[in-house]
N, C-alpha and C positions, 0 to 999 in steps of 0.2 A: 503493499499500500504504502502511498504517495502522499505527502504533506502536501498542504499549501505552499511552503517556501522550500520544495523540490528535495527535501533530504528525506533519503529511506528512512521509513517507520522498521525496526528492529522489533522484532517478536522474538523472546527467547533465544537459547543459544544455539552455535551452530556446530556441524559433528565434527570440527575442526577443537571449539572449546571443548565438547566434551571428551574428544582425545586426548587433549593438554590432558585435564582434570585424571583421567584414568590414570595416564601416564606417571603424573606427581603422584599420584598414590602408591600407586605399585613400586615408585623408587622409593618412597618412605617407608612403604614394608620390608621390601629387600632390604633397605637399609638396615632396618631395625631388628632382621632375622640375622643378616651378618655382625652386627655387632652384641647383639643378644645373644646369638645362636651356642659359643664356647659357654658361658655363665649358667645359660640354662641348663646344658648338656652335664656340667658340673654339680648344679646343685642336683639334678634327677640323679646322678651315680652316688652324693654324698646321704643322700635319702633313701635310697636302696641299699645301703651298707649300715643302718641300724638295724 
């Protein structure tokens, strides 16, 4: 839809914006797993030896 001033009316997010959001969320999840993975594994090993 075009407004009176000629600028396009934006409604919602485009597929590229959704792809960027998915990429950023995936990057945060992968980063968290890489940072916390060894600590979590050690925690489970310690808990299982009790």
